[in-house]
Structures are given as C-alpha cells and as structure tokens.
VMD Tcl script that draws the C-alpha trace (Angstrom):
set ca {
  {-82.71 87.90 25.59}
  {-85.75 86.25 27.17}
  {-89.47 87.01 27.61}
  {-92.73 85.63 29.10}
  {-95.87 85.37 27.02}
  {-99.34 85.86 28.61}
  {-102.55 84.80 26.92}
  {-105.84 86.54 27.87}
  {-109.03 84.90 26.62}
  {-112.26 86.87 27.01}
  {-115.73 85.45 26.30}
  {-118.52 87.89 25.52}
  {-121.89 86.28 26.32}
  {-125.43 87.56 25.71}
  {-127.58 86.77 28.78}
  {-130.74 88.91 28.68}
  {-133.02 89.25 31.68}
  {-136.64 88.95 30.55}
  {-139.27 91.46 31.61}
  {-142.68 92.43 30.29}
  {-142.50 94.75 27.29}
  {-138.70 94.99 26.95}
  {-135.36 93.30 27.73}
  {-131.78 94.30 28.52}
  {-129.09 93.35 26.01}
  {-125.34 93.30 26.10}
  {-124.60 91.64 29.47}
  {-120.92 90.57 29.35}
  {-119.04 87.81 31.08}
  {-115.24 87.91 30.72}
  {-112.42 85.82 32.14}
  {-108.70 86.31 31.66}
  {-105.33 84.97 32.67}
  {-102.12 86.83 31.84}
  {-98.52 86.38 32.77}
  {-95.81 89.04 32.70}
  {-92.31 88.64 31.35}
  {-89.38 88.38 33.72}
  {-86.43 90.78 33.70}
  {-83.22 90.02 31.81}
  {-79.65 91.13 32.44}
  {-79.26 91.98 28.75}
  {-79.61 95.69 27.86}
  {-81.06 95.00 24.40}
  {-84.81 95.05 23.66}
  {-87.12 93.66 21.01}
  {-90.74 94.09 19.91}
  {-93.10 91.86 18.02}
  {-96.47 92.96 16.62}
  {-99.31 90.91 15.13}
  {-102.20 92.85 13.65}
  {-105.86 92.17 14.51}
  {-107.19 89.28 12.46}
  {-110.71 87.88 12.02}
  {-110.35 84.14 12.28}
  {-113.84 82.61 11.81}
  {-117.52 83.47 11.59}
  {-120.33 80.96 12.18}
  {-124.08 81.35 11.54}
  {-126.59 78.77 12.86}
  {-129.55 77.70 10.75}
  {-133.11 78.72 11.81}
  {-131.70 81.49 14.02}
  {-129.30 84.40 13.94}
  {-126.23 83.26 15.85}
  {-122.97 84.95 14.79}
  {-119.66 83.95 16.42}
  {-116.56 86.05 15.67}
  {-113.08 85.17 16.95}
  {-110.49 87.96 17.12}
  {-106.77 87.64 17.95}
  {-104.84 90.72 19.04}
  {-101.17 91.04 20.02}
  {-100.20 94.15 21.97}
  {-96.48 94.57 22.70}
  {-94.82 97.05 25.05}
  {-91.06 97.50 25.42}
  {-89.12 98.74 28.43}
  {-85.55 99.97 28.68}
  {-84.51 96.65 30.12}
  {-84.31 93.37 28.25}
  {-87.97 92.55 29.14}
  {-90.62 92.13 26.44}
  {-94.23 92.00 27.76}
  {-96.65 90.54 25.23}
  {-100.41 90.27 25.84}
  {-102.64 88.22 23.57}
  {-106.40 88.67 23.60}
  {-108.97 86.36 22.03}
  {-112.71 87.11 22.20}
  {-115.97 85.63 20.96}
  {-119.08 87.71 20.32}
  {-122.53 86.12 19.99}
  {-125.70 87.98 18.98}
  {-129.12 86.40 18.74}
  {-132.67 87.40 17.85}
  {-134.08 83.98 18.68}
  {-137.69 83.60 19.85}
  {-136.93 80.40 21.71}
  {-134.30 79.19 24.21}
  {-130.68 78.75 23.01}
  {-127.76 77.26 24.91}
  {-124.12 78.10 24.04}
  {-121.34 76.16 25.70}
  {-117.63 77.08 25.56}
  {-115.11 74.72 27.14}
  {-111.45 75.75 27.65}
  {-108.64 74.18 29.69}
  {-105.49 75.64 31.31}
  {-101.88 74.42 30.95}
  {-98.66 76.09 32.11}
  {-95.04 75.16 31.27}
  {-91.75 76.76 32.31}
  {-88.20 76.37 30.97}
  {-84.83 77.85 31.81}
  {-82.81 78.98 28.81}
  {-79.14 79.92 28.60}
  {-79.01 80.38 24.86}
  {-80.71 82.65 22.40}
  {-83.43 80.85 20.45}
  {-86.35 81.72 18.20}
  {-89.63 79.81 17.99}
  {-93.10 79.93 16.48}
  {-95.98 79.23 18.89}
  {-99.51 78.29 17.77}
  {-102.67 78.28 20.02}
  {-106.00 76.79 18.89}
  {-109.33 77.42 20.68}
  {-112.71 76.05 19.52}
  {-116.34 76.61 20.57}
  {-119.61 74.82 19.77}
  {-122.99 76.52 19.59}
  {-126.16 74.39 19.79}
  {-129.40 76.08 18.66}
  {-132.95 74.70 18.96}
  {-135.88 76.41 17.23}
  {-139.47 75.45 18.20}
  {-141.73 77.99 16.51}
  {-143.02 75.73 13.78}
  {-140.80 72.69 14.14}
  {-137.93 71.41 16.23}
  {-134.57 71.88 14.47}
  {-131.17 71.46 16.10}
  {-128.00 72.73 14.40}
  {-124.43 72.60 15.62}
  {-121.70 74.96 14.45}
  {-118.01 74.79 15.35}
  {-115.44 77.55 14.86}
  {-111.71 77.37 15.39}
  {-109.22 80.18 15.86}
  {-105.53 79.75 15.27}
  {-103.34 82.35 16.99}
  {-99.78 82.52 15.65}
  {-97.08 84.34 17.62}
  {-93.37 84.64 16.91}
  {-91.26 84.76 20.05}
  {-87.63 85.29 20.96}
  {-85.76 84.11 24.01}
  {-82.78 85.57 25.82}
  {-79.96 84.11 27.82}
  {-80.48 83.21 31.50}
  {-84.26 84.00 31.41}
  {-87.12 81.74 32.47}
  {-89.88 81.47 29.83}
  {-93.42 80.52 30.79}
  {-96.32 79.86 28.39}
  {-99.86 79.66 29.74}
  {-103.03 78.58 27.95}
  {-106.18 79.64 29.86}
  {-109.60 78.07 29.27}
  {-113.11 79.01 30.39}
  {-116.19 76.79 30.62}
  {-119.53 78.61 30.58}
  {-123.13 77.86 29.66}
  {-125.52 80.62 28.62}
  {-129.29 80.16 28.31}
  {-130.99 82.59 25.94}
  {-134.57 83.54 26.96}
  {-136.65 85.46 24.41}
  {-137.51 88.97 25.49}
  {-139.06 92.04 23.99}
  {-137.54 95.46 23.52}
  {-138.78 98.60 25.20}
  {-140.91 99.36 22.13}
  {-142.49 95.92 22.07}
  {-145.04 94.01 24.07}
  {-144.98 90.32 24.92}
  {-147.80 88.27 23.39}
  {-148.95 84.82 24.44}
  {-150.97 82.21 22.60}
  {-152.47 79.15 24.34}
  {-152.55 75.67 22.90}
  {-155.32 73.39 24.21}
  {-155.70 69.64 24.44}
  {-158.84 67.80 23.40}
  {-160.41 68.35 26.84}
  {-160.03 72.12 26.70}
  {-157.09 72.31 29.10}
  {-154.13 74.58 28.32}
  {-151.37 72.33 26.99}
  {-148.62 74.90 26.23}
  {-148.02 78.65 25.78}
  {-146.28 80.24 22.77}
  {-144.69 83.68 23.33}
  {-144.01 86.30 20.68}
  {-142.98 89.98 20.61}
  {-145.05 92.59 18.80}
  {-144.68 96.31 18.24}
  {-146.54 98.08 21.03}
  {-148.22 100.44 18.58}
  {-149.71 97.48 16.70}
  {-150.50 95.16 19.57}
  {-150.65 91.41 19.66}
  {-151.85 89.55 16.64}
  {-154.74 87.91 18.44}
  {-155.74 84.59 16.91}
  {-158.00 82.93 19.45}
  {-158.74 79.22 19.53}
  {-162.06 78.84 17.79}
  {-163.14 75.97 20.03}
  {-162.07 77.09 23.49}
  {-161.62 80.88 23.38}
  {-163.35 84.16 22.57}
  {-161.68 87.42 21.53}
  {-161.92 90.30 24.01}
  {-160.76 93.95 23.95}
  {-159.66 95.91 27.04}
  {-160.18 99.60 27.81}
  {-156.95 100.56 25.96}
  {-158.12 98.93 22.75}
  {-155.82 95.92 22.94}
  {-157.33 92.55 22.11}
  {-156.73 89.30 23.93}
  {-158.18 85.80 24.18}
  {-160.33 84.59 27.06}
  {-161.68 81.10 27.75}
  {-165.18 80.63 26.37}
  {-166.48 79.41 29.71}
  {-165.45 82.72 31.31}
  {-166.28 85.12 28.50}
  {-165.18 88.72 28.06}
  {-165.76 91.01 31.04}
  {-168.10 93.89 30.55}
  {-166.85 97.46 30.57}
  {-169.73 99.65 31.70}
  {-169.81 103.37 31.03}
  {-171.33 106.35 32.78}
  {-174.96 105.80 33.75}
  {-174.62 102.03 33.59}
  {-174.30 99.30 36.20}
  {-172.79 95.84 36.22}
  {-175.09 92.82 36.13}
  {-173.76 89.41 37.18}
  {-175.34 86.24 35.90}
  {-174.66 82.61 35.02}
  {-173.85 80.83 31.77}
  {-175.40 77.49 30.81}
  {-174.57 74.64 28.47}
  {-177.00 73.07 26.04}
  {-178.40 70.87 28.82}
  {-179.20 73.80 31.08}
  {-176.38 73.16 33.57}
  {-174.40 76.09 34.96}
  {-170.90 76.22 33.45}
  {-169.68 79.71 34.38}
  {-170.40 83.31 35.30}
  {-171.16 86.31 33.12}
  {-170.91 90.10 33.54}
  {-173.08 92.49 31.52}
  {-173.99 96.18 31.59}
  {-177.43 97.67 32.08}
  {-178.88 101.14 32.52}
  {-178.76 102.27 36.14}
  {-182.54 102.67 36.22}
  {-183.23 99.33 34.52}
  {-183.38 95.83 35.96}
  {-180.64 93.29 35.21}
  {-181.96 90.71 32.77}
  {-182.11 86.93 33.18}
  {-181.14 84.18 30.76}
  {-184.21 83.93 28.53}
  {-183.72 80.23 27.79}
  {-182.96 78.89 31.25}
  {-184.11 81.44 33.83}
  {-187.25 83.16 35.12}
  {-187.38 86.66 36.61}
  {-188.83 86.69 40.14}
  {-189.85 89.74 42.18}
  {-190.04 89.88 45.97}
  {-190.36 92.93 48.23}
  {-189.68 95.20 45.27}
  {-186.46 93.42 44.22}
  {-186.06 91.15 41.21}
  {-183.76 88.17 40.85}
  {-183.22 85.20 38.53}
  {-183.99 81.54 39.26}
  {-183.68 78.44 37.11}
  {-186.81 77.61 35.14}
  {-186.82 74.15 36.69}
  {-187.16 75.71 40.15}
  {-189.49 78.52 39.17}
  {-190.40 81.61 41.17}
  {-191.90 81.09 44.64}
  {-195.58 82.00 45.10}
  {-196.48 85.40 46.47}
  {-198.39 84.73 49.68}
  {-200.40 87.24 51.70}
  {-199.61 88.15 55.29}
  {-202.27 85.62 56.41}
  {-200.64 82.79 54.44}
  {-197.55 80.64 54.68}
  {-195.34 79.11 51.97}
  {-195.60 75.30 51.89}
  {-193.19 72.97 50.08}
  {-194.20 69.73 48.38}
  {-191.07 67.60 47.81}
  {-190.41 64.80 45.35}
  {-189.51 61.35 46.75}
  {-187.21 58.62 45.50}
  {-188.00 54.92 45.21}
  {-186.93 54.31 48.84}
  {-189.51 56.72 50.16}
  {-187.04 59.49 51.12}
  {-187.07 63.11 49.93}
  {-185.18 63.58 46.66}
  {-183.25 66.77 47.41}
  {-181.90 66.92 43.85}
  {-185.38 67.83 42.63}
  {-186.91 71.25 43.29}
  {-189.92 71.43 45.60}
  {-193.29 72.77 44.51}
  {-194.27 75.82 46.54}
  {-197.79 76.95 47.34}
  {-199.62 79.30 49.71}
  {-201.87 78.04 52.55}
  {-203.53 79.67 55.57}
  {-201.11 80.68 58.30}
  {-203.26 79.11 61.04}
  {-203.50 75.77 59.24}
  {-201.17 72.94 58.27}
  {-199.26 72.49 55.02}
  {-200.44 69.60 52.83}
  {-198.37 66.39 52.96}
  {-197.49 63.83 50.30}
  {-200.32 61.33 50.56}
  {-198.07 58.37 49.70}
  {-194.84 59.07 51.60}
  {-195.85 61.40 54.47}
  {-198.31 61.81 57.30}
  {-199.38 64.96 59.12}
  {-198.10 65.23 62.70}
  {-199.84 67.66 65.07}
  {-198.59 68.41 68.61}
  {-198.93 71.24 71.10}
  {-195.83 72.77 69.52}
  {-197.05 72.85 65.89}
  {-197.56 70.61 62.89}
  {-195.34 69.16 60.16}
  {-195.18 66.44 57.52}
  {-193.41 63.33 58.78}
  {-191.68 61.08 56.21}
  {-193.02 57.55 56.76}
  {-189.62 56.00 55.97}
  {-188.21 57.87 58.98}
  {-190.86 56.73 61.45}
  {-194.34 57.62 62.63}
  {-195.49 60.79 64.38}
  {-194.61 61.14 68.09}
  {-197.39 60.91 70.67}
  {-199.36 64.13 71.04}
  {-201.49 64.65 74.15}
  {-204.23 67.19 74.55}
  {-204.09 70.23 76.80}
  {-206.02 68.32 79.51}
  {-203.57 65.42 79.42}
  {-200.02 64.73 80.43}
  {-197.52 62.75 78.41}
  {-196.25 59.60 80.15}
  {-193.28 57.34 79.41}
  {-193.43 53.77 80.72}
  {-190.44 51.41 80.83}
  {-190.85 48.25 78.77}
  {-189.65 44.91 80.14}
  {-188.93 41.50 78.67}
  {-190.55 38.30 79.93}
  {-187.73 37.79 82.49}
  {-188.05 41.29 83.94}
  {-185.13 42.92 82.09}
  {-185.45 46.31 80.39}
  {-186.31 45.83 76.71}
  {-183.35 47.54 75.02}
  {-184.98 47.26 71.59}
  {-188.05 49.24 72.63}
  {-187.20 50.54 76.11}
  {-190.09 53.00 76.44}
  {-193.77 53.23 75.70}
  {-195.49 56.60 75.43}
  {-199.06 57.22 76.56}
  {-201.35 60.05 77.59}
  {-202.96 60.33 81.02}
  {-205.43 62.84 82.49}
  {-203.86 65.68 84.45}
  {-205.83 64.50 87.51}
  {-204.24 61.05 87.31}
  {-200.68 59.78 87.59}
  {-198.79 58.03 84.82}
  {-199.17 54.24 84.74}
  {-196.43 51.82 85.80}
  {-195.48 48.40 84.41}
  {-197.75 46.46 86.78}
  {-195.78 43.20 86.66}
  {-192.34 44.69 87.39}
  {-192.95 48.06 89.04}
  {-194.85 49.63 91.95}
  {-196.21 53.16 92.18}
  {-194.95 55.38 95.02}
  {-196.59 58.64 96.12}
  {-195.17 61.24 98.52}
  {-197.00 63.60 100.88}
  {-197.09 66.27 98.18}
  {-199.10 64.01 95.88}
  {-196.30 63.42 93.41}
  {-196.00 59.82 92.22}
  {-193.43 57.76 90.36}
  {-192.66 54.18 89.39}
  {-189.84 52.09 90.84}
  {-188.91 48.40 90.80}
  {-191.34 46.20 92.72}
  {-188.40 44.62 94.57}
  {-187.71 47.97 96.31}
  {-190.27 49.32 98.79}
  {-191.51 52.86 98.43}
  {-189.72 55.31 100.77}
  {-191.56 56.25 103.97}
  {-193.07 59.74 103.79}
  {-193.27 61.18 107.30}
  {-194.06 64.73 106.34}
  {-192.49 67.37 108.60}
  {-191.57 64.91 111.41}
  {-188.69 63.33 109.50}
  {-187.75 59.73 108.89}
  {-185.75 57.42 111.17}
  {-183.47 54.85 109.44}
  {-182.29 51.64 111.08}
  {-179.10 50.89 109.13}
  {-178.69 47.47 110.77}
  {-182.01 46.22 109.34}
  {-182.77 48.75 106.61}
  {-186.19 49.55 108.12}
  {-187.69 53.04 108.34}
  {-190.03 54.62 110.87}
  {-191.53 58.05 111.28}
  {-190.11 60.27 114.00}
  {-192.21 61.85 116.77}
  {-191.91 65.33 118.14}
  {-189.08 64.09 120.44}
  {-187.24 62.31 117.59}
  {-186.71 58.63 116.90}
  {-187.87 55.85 119.24}
  {-184.89 53.59 119.94}
  {-185.02 49.82 120.51}
  {-183.71 48.14 123.65}
  {-180.33 47.24 122.08}
  {-179.71 50.79 120.84}
  {-178.15 53.82 122.52}
  {-180.40 56.90 122.72}
  {-178.50 60.14 122.16}
  {-179.83 63.67 121.94}
  {-178.64 65.71 119.00}
  {-179.95 69.20 118.39}
  {-182.92 68.50 120.68}
  {-184.05 65.26 119.03}
  {-183.49 61.62 119.96}
  {-181.10 59.70 117.70}
  {-180.55 55.94 117.93}
  {-177.08 54.27 117.70}
  {-176.34 50.56 117.54}
  {-173.18 48.97 119.00}
  {-171.86 52.03 120.90}
  {-171.53 52.72 124.62}
  {-171.33 56.50 124.51}
  {-172.93 59.19 122.42}
  {-170.85 61.35 120.07}
  {-170.10 64.89 121.19}
  {-172.36 67.40 119.44}
  {-171.32 71.04 119.88}
  {-174.72 72.69 119.57}
  {-174.11 75.38 122.21}
  {-173.44 78.88 120.81}
  {-170.82 79.45 123.53}
  {-168.97 76.18 122.85}
  {-169.28 75.61 119.09}
  {-165.84 74.06 118.35}
  {-165.23 70.31 118.57}
  {-161.59 69.71 119.61}
  {-159.52 66.80 120.93}
  {-157.69 66.36 124.24}
  {-154.67 64.03 123.78}
  {-153.26 61.56 126.30}
  {-151.47 58.20 126.55}
  {-152.65 54.85 127.87}
  {-150.62 52.39 129.97}
  {-148.99 50.92 126.87}
  {-147.83 54.36 125.68}
  {-150.35 54.56 122.80}
  {-151.89 57.92 121.95}
  {-155.51 58.46 122.98}
  {-157.90 61.35 122.47}
  {-161.28 62.53 123.73}
  {-163.65 64.98 122.03}
  {-164.70 68.13 123.81}
  {-166.60 71.31 122.94}
  {-164.57 74.49 123.46}
  {-165.05 78.22 123.02}
  {-164.19 79.65 119.60}
  {-160.65 80.90 118.96}
  {-159.59 83.90 116.86}
  {-158.29 81.72 114.01}
  {-160.91 78.95 114.48}
  {-158.05 76.48 115.06}
  {-158.27 74.00 117.93}
  {-155.63 74.62 120.64}
  {-153.31 71.78 121.72}
  {-154.86 70.19 124.80}
  {-152.95 67.50 126.75}
  {-154.47 65.22 129.38}
  {-153.01 66.47 132.69}
  {-152.75 62.94 134.12}
  {-151.10 61.01 131.28}
  {-149.44 63.67 129.08}
  {-147.55 66.93 129.14}
  {-147.25 69.75 126.60}
  {-144.00 70.64 124.90}
  {-143.44 73.77 122.84}
  {-145.94 76.58 122.42}
  {-148.28 78.08 119.87}
  {-148.30 76.36 116.49}
  {-145.27 74.25 117.59}
  {-147.00 72.79 120.69}
  {-147.50 69.02 121.03}
  {-148.12 66.37 123.71}
  {-145.71 63.70 125.02}
  {-146.15 61.02 127.72}
  {-146.03 62.35 131.28}
  {-142.94 60.26 132.14}
  {-140.85 61.79 129.36}
  {-139.07 65.13 129.34}
  {-139.51 67.83 126.78}
  {-136.44 68.37 124.57}
  {-134.16 71.33 125.21}
  {-134.88 74.35 123.06}
  {-131.89 76.65 122.53}
  {-132.17 80.38 122.20}
  {-130.71 82.17 119.14}
  {-127.37 82.91 120.89}
  {-126.79 79.30 121.93}
  {-125.75 76.27 119.91}
  {-127.38 72.89 120.16}
  {-125.13 69.87 120.78}
  {-125.71 66.17 121.42}
  {-123.50 64.61 124.15}
  {-123.01 60.83 124.26}
  {-123.23 59.11 127.67}
  {-120.86 56.16 128.40}
  {-120.84 53.57 131.21}
  {-117.76 52.27 133.01}
  {-117.27 49.68 130.29}
  {-117.02 52.32 127.57}
  {-120.42 51.57 126.01}
  {-122.90 54.30 124.95}
  {-126.00 54.31 127.13}
  {-127.72 57.34 125.64}
  {-127.28 60.94 124.61}
  {-128.37 64.33 125.88}
  {-129.30 67.37 123.86}
  {-127.97 70.51 125.49}
  {-127.49 74.18 124.73}
  {-124.06 75.78 124.98}
  {-123.23 79.45 125.24}
  {-120.60 80.79 122.82}
  {-117.13 79.55 123.90}
  {-118.44 77.09 126.53}
  {-117.20 73.47 126.68}
  {-119.33 70.35 126.81}
  {-119.60 68.05 129.82}
  {-119.08 64.34 129.17}
  {-119.93 62.71 132.52}
  {-117.96 60.37 134.84}
  {-116.76 57.74 132.37}
  {-115.76 59.91 129.37}
  {-113.29 62.60 128.44}
  {-113.73 65.71 126.28}
  {-111.85 65.52 122.97}
  {-111.28 68.46 120.62}
  {-110.56 68.15 116.90}
  {-108.41 70.70 115.04}
  {-111.39 72.79 113.88}
  {-112.44 73.34 117.53}
  {-115.41 70.99 117.67}
  {-115.73 68.89 120.85}
  {-117.05 65.41 121.54}
  {-117.02 62.74 124.24}
  {-114.79 59.65 124.16}
  {-114.63 56.74 126.72}
  {-111.87 57.19 129.31}
  {-110.33 53.86 128.42}
  {-109.82 54.95 124.81}
  {-108.70 58.48 125.45}
  {-108.57 61.16 122.79}
  {-106.77 60.62 119.46}
  {-103.60 62.55 118.70}
  {-103.97 65.31 116.09}
  {-100.72 66.51 114.53}
  {-100.05 69.66 112.52}
  {-100.19 68.15 109.06}
  {-98.18 70.98 107.52}
  {-95.05 70.29 109.67}
  {-95.50 66.94 111.41}
  {-96.63 63.41 110.77}
  {-98.42 60.97 113.06}
  {-96.38 57.94 114.16}
  {-97.90 54.79 115.73}
  {-95.00 52.33 116.33}
  {-95.60 48.59 116.75}
  {-94.07 46.51 119.59}
  {-92.94 42.89 119.20}
  {-92.22 39.97 121.51}
  {-88.78 38.41 121.73}
  {-89.99 35.75 119.31}
  {-90.86 38.35 116.69}
  {-94.65 38.43 117.05}
  {-96.63 41.62 117.45}
  {-97.07 42.33 121.15}
  {-100.70 43.46 121.56}
  {-100.27 43.79 125.32}
  {-98.27 46.96 124.81}
  {-100.60 49.96 124.46}
  {-100.26 51.87 121.20}
  {-98.49 55.14 121.66}
  {-99.04 57.83 119.03}
  {-96.72 60.77 118.61}
  {-96.15 63.73 116.31}
  {-92.76 63.70 114.57}
  {-91.26 66.28 112.29}
  {-91.75 65.33 108.67}
  {-87.99 65.35 108.10}
  {-87.37 62.73 110.80}
  {-88.14 59.02 110.97}
  {-90.82 57.59 113.24}
  {-89.57 55.86 116.45}
  {-89.78 52.08 116.82}
  {-91.63 50.16 119.53}
  {-90.35 47.57 122.02}
  {-88.15 44.80 120.58}
  {-88.11 46.55 117.15}
  {-85.46 48.29 115.01}
  {-85.67 50.57 111.99}
  {-85.02 49.08 108.53}
  {-84.78 50.79 105.16}
  {-86.25 48.98 102.16}
  {-86.33 50.20 98.54}
  {-89.01 48.66 96.33}
  {-88.82 47.99 92.61}
  {-90.10 51.51 91.90}
  {-87.37 53.18 93.93}
  {-89.48 54.03 96.97}
}
mol new
graphics top color blue
foreach p $ca { graphics top sphere $p radius 0.5 }
foreach p [lrange $ca 0 end-1] q [lrange $ca 1 end] { graphics top cylinder $p $q radius 0.2 }
display resetview
C-alpha cells in the first residue's frame, strides 16, 4: 500500500491600508502547495489522523505581536488503496503598534520521489521557522527579535508498487505595518521643530473621536487653535489662529510684526459690520482717504490731505553717493497745483521746461536745456580739432529766436537754405544743393555740377545730346540717339522689335505701340533679318535664313529622321510629323529599319538593317569565316540568321563545328 503526502503552508498577514479616521484590518495573504496521492493496485485502505496542535506562541517586547503556529492533518480515504493526506500550517500575527513593523517569513521548496515495491512504515518530521523584527519609536528606539519553530510530525505508510512524493513548500514575504485608526478614532499629529523653527518630524497618534486629539502645542513655535466643530489643533505662531466671524461681523485682514517692527506674517480678525477694521496700535497708523480707512506703517505715516488746488509732493532721503535711498519712506506735503514741488537743496535742482517741472538728482546729471515760447531748441554737432565728430560729447544744445535759424559749427559746417526758407547744416566739404524753385534742377553726372532749368528744360553743352522728354529738354553724354519715351496716350507701351545682325547675334530696337488687352508686349520680328515662329504666347523670332520647326497636330506623332551621305555618315536630321500607321522616309543613302516593337529608324545602306529573331523560338547566329591558314577572314561579310533554339548555328567558310565541355560541364 502506498500514498503521497501533500503539505499546504498558509501565511496569514496583517497589512492595513491607512486612511484618515479609520483603517481596515484582517487582509490575508495565503500560499499553498499540495500534492495528491497516486492510485494503488491494492484493495486495502488506511487512515491516519493527527489532531490540531498549537506549536508555539511569540510576543515581541514594546509591542503586541502574537505569532501562533498550527498543524492540522486531514485524511480522506477512498475505496481504492489511495490515502490522500493534506497538512496545513498557518501563522497569525496581530498588532496594535503605533509605529512601522516589518515581519519577514522565508520558506524554501524541496521535492523528492521514490519507487517502492515493499511495504514500509516511516515517521516524517517538518520544521518551519519565522522571525519577527519590531521597532518602536514613540519614546525610544527598541528593536526585538523573536523566533518561533513548529515541528509537524506525521506517521506514514507505503504500499507496494506505488510512487511516494514528499514536498516541502516555502513562502517568502515581507509585510510593512503602518499605524492606522479605527472608524471610531481620529488621527492626530504632533510637530517637532528644530532650533530654527522648522518642522523636523511628525508624530502620529490615534484618539477617540468623541474626545479629540490631545493637543499639546510647542510653546515656542505654535499656538493652540479651535475649529468650528470644537476640535483643537496647533498652528504656527507666525500664522496664528484664523478668525471665525459670526452673524453681523466681517473679516479684517492685517499684518503681524516682530519686536523690531518688521512684518512677519498675516492676521485675520473679526469686527462689527458697521465698524472699521483696526490697525496694529504699536506699529501702524490709521489713514482715511475718500471716506475709506486703511493702515500704514508708522515709519511711513499717513499722506497729507491736499485740497483740489494742491498737489502731493515727495521729499526723498538720499544716500552717501547722492542717489535717492528708496529703502527710506519719503516725506509728503501739499503745495499749490500751479507751482513746483520743493527739491532737496543739497542733492537736487529744479528743472523747468515747456512740458512741466521736476526735481533732477544732481548725481544723474543737470537739467536739460529749456527754451522759451519765443525760441526754438537747436542741437549743434560737436567736432574735435581734426574735424571728426566728438563721440564723447557729440551734441551741444542751444536756444535760438524763432525768427532765426539754428547755428552751425562754423569751422566744419556750412548753412544751406532752400526756397521755402528752411535751413540746415551740412559738412563744409559738400556744397549746398541748388534750389531752382518750380523750374527744376539739371544734374551733370559727368562733372557733378548743377544748373537751374528754363521753361524749355535743361541747356545742353556742345558734347551732349539734347533729347525731348515729356516736353522738356534733357541732356545725355556719350550717346548718339535719344531713348524712346512713350508719352503719347495712343502709344503708351514701350516694346522691342527683335532681329539678327550679320554675325547671327540677336538685336532689338525700342518702339512705342498701342496698348494690348493684357498689357503684354506682342512678339515683333524685324521683317528683314528675322522671322516669327509659333503664335500667341509661344511665338518667338529666328534668323531669316532658318526654317521654323515642324509642329505636329494632336493626331500626328513627331519623329526625328537622320540624314546620311553616300559614305554612311550622318549629315543632319529632320523633324517630321507622321500620320498614324505611316512610315518614315530615310532619303537616298539610307534604308528604313523596323525593330520588333514597330518603331522605325534610318540606317546607312552599306550597313543594312540588323536581323531580329523571335527570341521565344529562335536564336541569332553570326558565324565566323576563316582563311586556309586559320585566321579570321574579315573580307567575308558577316551573315546573320535565325536558327531554331534546338539546332546548332551554321559555320562560316573554312570552319567546322566542334563540341567542347568545360570544367563545369557546359
């Protein structure tokens, strides 16, 4: 009689999921491995029973960690000779820790099989151990380690001709315990601070929700606050407890100060809806403007209340470098609206211009030039001793009477005035432009000189060509003819007429023509030296001696035919148009050849057309002829022929057919 023993090891692990106010207990993780007994040919049966036994219990110090190992043997018997035994071992861990706990269980697996032909009896022992490591950090850090061992004893029997297999299954798991609160509890936090007032760590505890957190605030860095539900909590001293205003009240928002009067935070208080929000009595003043009140720092003070005929003026403090010290508040005072604000007598000067007045800081420069209403402001370029612009101080400002022009740098500039009376300064090396009024100015580009035109236009010199453009004389130097000017309303377009000179180079002449519908110049060819080919947008001019190329209609095809002389050399080609199905003409010294796809071309008569064989059934043969001495006889014309692929090619003169097999068998 034989049997197979299966061991099932289950690990019960507590892995709570933390949430605010409560947690979920009793999450299980189980793993098992069982094997079933094999059938036997023996008709007898047996049963073995081991009662449930508590093996070991372990409790960790500074926490409640209980580990219980249980061994159970459940046996079922069939009518055959098979005995199925299932062993179960489990570990249960419960914890009420308020810190994190890690439990590690390591198990391995081993399987062995034997064939038995005799009846034997044996005693099998399994040992499984686990280690629990607990760390408590409420008041101190304590680590304890507890080990428990479970010995499972099983009596077995074997039968003849039955395979017996024993399996030990192990599980490796790590569970992290996170403190959580039940559904009737709330989670409480307590901050620990470093010496600088920064939060260093947070301690969490669970409290009955009906009692609330045991609030013990840090005396140095926190204040105790109570929310609308009556629960207390700690808030940082720099923030303070928020106000909870009731009916008929309003929220007032202010600032908090340290002992030096510096702002360190914000505050919220309640005030009657009809009352004004108060200011910090030690560090703030209450100011009123347009019926509204607000708080300002005592160092700044409230601004003065000026009348509608006055303006607010600011008197700033200055640092040792003579610049405004913006870290210091400015003194404010009221002064007449139509006057100027007072300036700092040491560091400022009053600047007055046509656009207003202001206090100019002396460290930032002096006041800009201000001219009176009867004057104009002038800017004069400054020059160095060698006549270069002074880049350090490039301009000098001055005032001039409205009836006068601005001055120029007399040594390096000259003053120019036009017919309108406007004047300006330009370099003395450049003459002032000629102002001819309404008659216009004539420029001689060869010399750079200028003259004033008359009613007829410019007066040309003897070496210049006088041309009339738009009714006025215009002078040209170095030309023999005047340019074409299309000033007639009936001939407004300037177009070219193309021709060719004796060397075949393209020439053109300008001509005025009537306007076209698309304002594009038509193609015009010189009737003596050129001819027009094509029409419309495709028109162009070619030399008179040449012929225009053939243009085929849509039903024709364009072909190029080579022309040969008696010696078989190409002398040119003609482009011609062929109707569908028509053949080409090759001339006196050529023949028409046709390739298999139907295309035709010209070949010299001496060469003749090549032979084209049906490649699917025939092959092309070109036999060689030899002399009686065995040399190739080039005097014998090559004769090509088409031979069936299954037959051999014929031989030429003085030749015979030989069969040769190469090293590859061909």
